[in-house]
TILO-514243 format. One record per residue (C-alpha): residue in three letters; x, y, z. Coordinates in Angstrom, 1 decimal, always signed. Example, Ala and Ser with C-alpha at 12.3 -4.5 7.8 and 13.67 -1.06 7.14 Angstrom:
residues 2
[ALA [+12.3 -4.5 +7.8]]
[SER [+13.7 -1.1 +7.1]]
//
This chain:
residues 296
[MET [+121.1 +276.1 +194.3]]
[ARG [+124.4 +276.1 +194.2]]
[ILE [+125.8 +272.9 +192.4]]
[ASP [+129.7 +272.3 +193.6]]
[HIS [+132.3 +271.1 +190.7]]
[THR [+131.9 +267.5 +191.3]]
[HIS [+128.5 +267.3 +191.4]]
[LYS [+128.7 +269.7 +187.9]]
[ARG [+131.2 +266.7 +186.5]]
[TRP [+128.7 +263.6 +187.3]]
[ALA [+126.1 +265.7 +186.1]]
[ILE [+127.4 +265.8 +182.7]]
[VAL [+128.8 +262.0 +182.5]]
[THR [+124.8 +261.0 +184.2]]
[ALA [+123.4 +262.9 +181.2]]
[ILE [+125.2 +261.3 +178.2]]
[LEU [+125.6 +258.1 +180.1]]
[PHE [+121.6 +258.6 +179.7]]
[LEU [+121.5 +260.4 +175.7]]
[VAL [+124.2 +257.5 +174.9]]
[SER [+121.4 +254.7 +176.2]]
[LEU [+118.6 +256.2 +174.9]]
[ALA [+119.9 +256.2 +171.6]]
[VAL [+120.4 +252.7 +171.4]]
[TYR [+117.0 +251.7 +172.7]]
[VAL [+114.4 +254.2 +170.8]]
[PRO [+115.6 +252.4 +167.4]]
[TYR [+115.7 +249.5 +169.1]]
[SER [+112.4 +249.9 +170.9]]
[LEU [+111.0 +251.2 +167.2]]
[GLU [+112.5 +247.7 +165.3]]
[SER [+111.3 +244.9 +167.7]]
[ALA [+108.9 +243.0 +166.0]]
[HIS [+107.0 +242.2 +169.4]]
[GLY [+108.3 +244.8 +171.1]]
[PRO [+111.1 +245.6 +173.7]]
[SER [+111.8 +242.4 +175.8]]
[GLY [+114.1 +242.0 +178.6]]
[GLY [+114.7 +238.5 +177.7]]
[SER [+116.7 +239.9 +174.0]]
[ALA [+120.6 +240.4 +173.5]]
[ILE [+119.9 +244.9 +174.3]]
[GLY [+117.1 +243.9 +177.4]]
[ILE [+120.3 +241.7 +178.8]]
[ALA [+122.8 +244.3 +178.5]]
[PHE [+120.2 +247.1 +179.8]]
[GLY [+119.6 +244.3 +182.7]]
[VAL [+123.6 +244.0 +182.8]]
[VAL [+124.1 +248.1 +183.5]]
[GLY [+121.4 +248.9 +185.6]]
[TYR [+122.1 +246.5 +188.4]]
[GLY [+126.1 +247.5 +188.4]]
[LEU [+124.9 +250.9 +188.5]]
[MET [+122.7 +249.8 +191.8]]
[ILE [+126.4 +247.8 +192.6]]
[PHE [+128.9 +251.1 +192.0]]
[ALA [+125.9 +252.4 +194.7]]
[THR [+126.3 +249.4 +197.2]]
[LEU [+130.2 +250.2 +197.3]]
[LEU [+128.8 +253.5 +199.1]]
[SER [+128.7 +251.9 +202.0]]
[LEU [+131.5 +249.7 +202.2]]
[ARG [+133.1 +252.1 +201.2]]
[LYS [+132.1 +254.4 +204.6]]
[ARG [+132.1 +251.7 +206.7]]
[PHE [+136.4 +251.4 +206.1]]
[THR [+136.9 +255.1 +205.9]]
[THR [+140.7 +253.5 +205.4]]
[TRP [+140.5 +252.6 +202.3]]
[ARG [+142.0 +254.6 +199.8]]
[ILE [+140.5 +254.4 +196.9]]
[GLY [+139.3 +258.0 +195.6]]
[ARG [+137.8 +260.7 +198.2]]
[ALA [+134.9 +259.9 +199.8]]
[GLN [+133.0 +262.8 +198.6]]
[THR [+133.8 +261.8 +194.5]]
[TRP [+132.5 +258.3 +195.8]]
[MET [+129.2 +260.4 +197.3]]
[ARG [+128.5 +262.6 +194.4]]
[GLY [+129.0 +259.0 +192.2]]
[HIS [+126.2 +257.4 +194.5]]
[LEU [+123.6 +259.7 +194.3]]
[TRP [+123.8 +260.4 +189.7]]
[LEU [+124.9 +256.9 +189.0]]
[GLY [+122.4 +255.5 +191.2]]
[LEU [+119.7 +258.0 +189.9]]
[LEU [+121.0 +256.7 +186.4]]
[SER [+120.2 +252.8 +187.0]]
[TYR [+116.4 +254.0 +187.3]]
[PRO [+116.3 +254.6 +183.8]]
[ILE [+118.6 +251.9 +182.6]]
[ILE [+116.3 +249.4 +183.9]]
[LEU [+113.1 +250.4 +182.6]]
[PHE [+114.9 +250.4 +179.1]]
[HIS [+115.8 +246.7 +180.1]]
[ALA [+111.3 +246.3 +181.0]]
[GLY [+110.7 +248.1 +178.0]]
[PHE [+109.2 +250.3 +180.2]]
[SER [+106.9 +246.8 +181.7]]
[LEU [+106.4 +245.3 +185.1]]
[GLY [+105.5 +241.6 +184.5]]
[GLY [+105.4 +239.2 +187.0]]
[SER [+104.8 +239.2 +190.7]]
[LEU [+109.2 +240.1 +191.0]]
[THR [+109.8 +241.9 +189.1]]
[THR [+106.1 +245.1 +189.8]]
[ILE [+107.7 +243.8 +193.5]]
[LEU [+111.4 +244.5 +192.3]]
[MET [+110.1 +248.4 +190.3]]
[ILE [+107.8 +249.5 +193.1]]
[LEU [+111.0 +248.8 +196.3]]
[LEU [+113.3 +250.7 +193.1]]
[SER [+111.0 +253.3 +193.0]]
[LEU [+111.2 +253.8 +196.8]]
[VAL [+115.0 +254.0 +196.8]]
[ILE [+115.1 +256.1 +194.1]]
[ALA [+112.7 +259.0 +196.0]]
[SER [+115.0 +258.3 +199.5]]
[GLY [+117.3 +259.0 +197.5]]
[ILE [+117.0 +262.3 +196.2]]
[PHE [+115.1 +262.9 +199.2]]
[GLY [+118.2 +262.5 +201.4]]
[ALA [+120.5 +264.2 +199.1]]
[VAL [+117.3 +267.6 +199.3]]
[LEU [+118.0 +266.9 +203.3]]
[GLN [+122.3 +267.1 +202.9]]
[HIS [+121.5 +270.1 +200.8]]
[TYR [+119.9 +272.2 +202.6]]
[LEU [+119.9 +271.2 +206.2]]
[PRO [+123.9 +271.9 +207.1]]
[ASN [+123.2 +276.2 +206.5]]
[LEU [+119.7 +275.5 +208.3]]
[ILE [+121.6 +274.3 +210.8]]
[THR [+123.6 +277.6 +211.4]]
[GLU [+120.9 +279.9 +210.6]]
[ARG [+118.7 +278.3 +213.1]]
[VAL [+121.7 +277.4 +215.8]]
[ALA [+123.8 +280.0 +217.2]]
[MET [+125.6 +277.2 +219.7]]
[GLU [+126.0 +274.8 +217.3]]
[THR [+128.9 +272.4 +218.5]]
[ILE [+130.1 +268.6 +217.6]]
[TYR [+127.6 +266.9 +217.2]]
[ASP [+129.5 +264.0 +219.1]]
[GLN [+130.1 +266.5 +221.9]]
[ILE [+125.9 +267.4 +222.4]]
[ASP [+125.3 +265.1 +225.6]]
[ARG [+128.8 +266.3 +227.2]]
[VAL [+128.0 +269.9 +226.5]]
[ARG [+124.4 +269.4 +227.8]]
[ALA [+125.9 +268.3 +231.1]]
[GLN [+128.3 +271.1 +231.9]]
[LEU [+124.8 +273.3 +231.4]]
[VAL [+123.1 +271.5 +234.5]]
[GLU [+127.1 +271.4 +236.4]]
[GLU [+127.1 +275.3 +235.6]]
[ALA [+123.4 +276.3 +236.3]]
[ASP [+123.7 +274.0 +239.3]]
[ARG [+126.7 +276.3 +240.4]]
[LEU [+124.4 +279.1 +239.9]]
[ARG [+121.3 +277.8 +242.1]]
[LEU [+123.4 +278.0 +244.8]]
[ALA [+123.3 +282.0 +245.4]]
[PHE [+119.2 +281.1 +245.8]]
[SER [+119.6 +278.0 +248.2]]
[PRO [+118.0 +277.7 +250.9]]
[THR [+120.7 +276.4 +253.5]]
[LEU [+123.8 +277.5 +253.9]]
[GLU [+126.0 +276.1 +250.7]]
[GLY [+125.3 +279.2 +248.6]]
[LEU [+127.0 +281.6 +251.6]]
[LEU [+130.1 +278.4 +251.3]]
[ALA [+130.1 +277.8 +247.9]]
[PRO [+133.5 +278.2 +246.6]]
[ALA [+132.8 +279.5 +242.9]]
[MET [+130.6 +281.6 +244.0]]
[SER [+131.7 +285.5 +243.9]]
[ASN [+132.0 +288.0 +246.7]]
[GLU [+129.1 +290.2 +245.0]]
[ARG [+127.0 +286.8 +244.8]]
[ARG [+127.6 +286.0 +248.0]]
[ILE [+126.5 +289.3 +249.3]]
[ALA [+123.3 +288.9 +246.8]]
[ALA [+122.7 +285.8 +248.5]]
[LEU [+123.3 +287.2 +252.0]]
[THR [+121.1 +289.9 +250.6]]
[LEU [+117.9 +287.5 +249.4]]
[LYS [+118.4 +284.9 +252.6]]
[LEU [+118.1 +287.8 +255.3]]
[VAL [+114.8 +289.9 +253.2]]
[ASN [+113.1 +287.1 +252.2]]
[SER [+112.6 +283.7 +253.0]]
[GLN [+109.6 +283.1 +250.9]]
[THR [+110.3 +284.0 +247.9]]
[ARG [+114.2 +282.0 +248.3]]
[SER [+111.4 +279.4 +248.1]]
[HIS [+110.1 +280.4 +245.1]]
[LEU [+112.7 +280.1 +242.9]]
[THR [+114.2 +277.2 +244.6]]
[GLU [+111.3 +275.6 +243.4]]
[VAL [+110.8 +276.9 +240.2]]
[TYR [+114.5 +276.1 +239.7]]
[SER [+113.8 +272.3 +241.0]]
[ASP [+110.1 +272.0 +238.8]]
[GLN [+111.3 +273.8 +236.1]]
[ILE [+114.4 +274.6 +235.0]]
[ARG [+116.6 +271.8 +236.0]]
[PRO [+114.5 +269.1 +234.8]]
[TYR [+114.3 +271.0 +231.8]]
[LEU [+118.6 +271.3 +231.1]]
[SER [+118.8 +267.0 +232.6]]
[ALA [+116.1 +266.5 +230.1]]
[ARG [+117.7 +264.8 +226.3]]
[SER [+114.3 +265.5 +224.9]]
[ALA [+112.0 +268.0 +227.1]]
[ARG [+108.9 +267.9 +225.9]]
[GLY [+106.5 +269.5 +227.7]]
[SER [+108.0 +271.8 +229.7]]
[ASN [+107.3 +274.9 +228.8]]
[LEU [+111.7 +275.9 +228.2]]
[ARG [+111.6 +274.8 +225.1]]
[SER [+109.4 +278.5 +224.0]]
[GLU [+111.7 +280.9 +223.9]]
[ARG [+109.1 +283.9 +224.5]]
[GLU [+107.8 +281.3 +227.9]]
[SER [+112.0 +281.5 +228.6]]
[LYS [+112.2 +284.6 +228.8]]
[LEU [+108.4 +284.9 +230.6]]
[LEU [+109.6 +283.4 +233.0]]
[PHE [+113.2 +284.1 +233.8]]
[GLU [+111.6 +288.1 +233.8]]
[GLN [+109.2 +287.1 +236.8]]
[MET [+112.6 +285.6 +238.8]]
[ARG [+113.8 +288.7 +237.9]]
[THR [+111.0 +290.9 +239.4]]
[VAL [+110.7 +289.2 +243.0]]
[SER [+114.4 +288.7 +243.3]]
[PRO [+117.2 +291.9 +244.7]]
[GLU [+118.5 +293.1 +241.4]]
[MET [+121.8 +292.1 +243.0]]
[LEU [+120.6 +288.7 +241.8]]
[HIS [+119.9 +289.3 +238.0]]
[GLU [+123.2 +288.4 +236.7]]
[ILE [+122.7 +285.3 +238.2]]
[PHE [+119.4 +284.6 +236.0]]
[ASN [+120.5 +286.4 +233.0]]
[ASP [+123.3 +283.7 +233.2]]
[LEU [+120.3 +281.3 +233.5]]
[GLU [+118.5 +282.2 +231.1]]
[ASN [+121.8 +282.3 +228.7]]
[ILE [+122.1 +278.2 +229.8]]
[CYS [+118.2 +278.0 +228.8]]
[GLN [+118.8 +279.5 +224.8]]
[GLU [+122.4 +277.2 +224.8]]
[LYS [+120.1 +273.9 +225.7]]
[ARG [+117.2 +275.0 +223.2]]
[ASP [+120.1 +275.4 +220.5]]
[LEU [+121.7 +272.3 +221.0]]
[ASP [+118.1 +270.1 +221.4]]
[ARG [+117.3 +272.1 +217.6]]
[GLN [+120.9 +270.9 +216.4]]
[SER [+120.3 +267.5 +217.9]]
[LYS [+116.4 +267.4 +215.8]]
[TYR [+118.2 +268.8 +212.9]]
[HIS [+120.5 +266.4 +212.8]]
[ARG [+117.7 +262.7 +213.3]]
[TRP [+116.2 +264.8 +210.0]]
[LEU [+119.4 +264.5 +208.0]]
[HIS [+120.1 +261.0 +208.8]]
[SER [+116.3 +259.2 +209.9]]
[TRP [+115.6 +258.9 +206.0]]
[LEU [+118.7 +256.1 +205.6]]
[LEU [+116.1 +253.5 +207.9]]
[GLY [+114.7 +253.6 +205.2]]
[HIS [+116.5 +253.7 +202.7]]
[VAL [+119.3 +251.6 +203.0]]
[PRO [+117.0 +248.4 +204.2]]
[LEU [+115.0 +249.2 +200.8]]
[ALA [+118.3 +249.7 +198.7]]
[ALA [+119.1 +246.3 +200.3]]
[ALA [+116.3 +244.7 +198.9]]
[VAL [+116.7 +245.1 +195.7]]
[MET [+119.6 +244.1 +195.2]]
[VAL [+118.6 +240.8 +196.8]]
[LEU [+115.6 +240.6 +194.0]]
[GLY [+117.5 +242.0 +191.8]]
[LEU [+120.1 +239.6 +192.1]]
[ILE [+116.9 +236.6 +192.8]]
[HIS [+115.3 +237.8 +188.6]]
[ALA [+118.7 +237.6 +187.3]]
[VAL [+119.0 +234.1 +188.1]]
[VAL [+115.6 +233.2 +187.7]]
[ALA [+115.6 +235.1 +183.8]]
[LEU [+118.6 +233.5 +182.7]]
[ARG [+117.5 +229.3 +183.9]]
[TYR [+114.3 +229.6 +182.6]]
//
């Protein structure tokens, strides 16, 4: 796994801070008569530092929301969010003396563990999925443009379908080349049953697949099934129309690429649906814990 220079710098800073914290915690733990405690001066210091690191990680959300802020590079904040957020976990364990304590602190540690785990999972996804998209999606496009591209594919397919339309619209379509118009006329004159069959396949299978967002249950989601279908369409149609079915097959392939890209994009961001609320809950409960501990 290749690590960029920003990652390396943050990893080094995190390792140094961890070693310093460990060097403070070990003698403190060994010399404490009743063991380490979150209420001791050093324990409170660890708690303040750990909560401060979590606040820093939370600031990333504000930095991403207010993109006009010129406070450091977004990539630097992302790396800092990852590494210092990760560092907050052992610091909080040092604060608690590796003890869960009461109900509130137990819940807090469970939630913090889930936040750290989901953050690591998200970091792995963000590292590997973009490469996976590049490898497996031949016709990758800008994510925000996917719906518009899908609509364009449907329009293009509808124009191609005119070549075997059961009405005269296929012959009169301005966008149809002379060669395809002749092919369409040949099909209309030779075999009306074949023409009806091709139109039915397009209406029942191809167009619903192209116009649907997910197209679950469609055979055309499978590249193998798609090839079989278009091979059958080419078999029953005049050779002059084969180019049209080749174009339709390519359109379906592009639709599969768009669907695959959408799926990977959902994977890339779905983990935030759990990570962000859990992180917010940790911040709120952490503040409550600090207030309660200091007052009582």
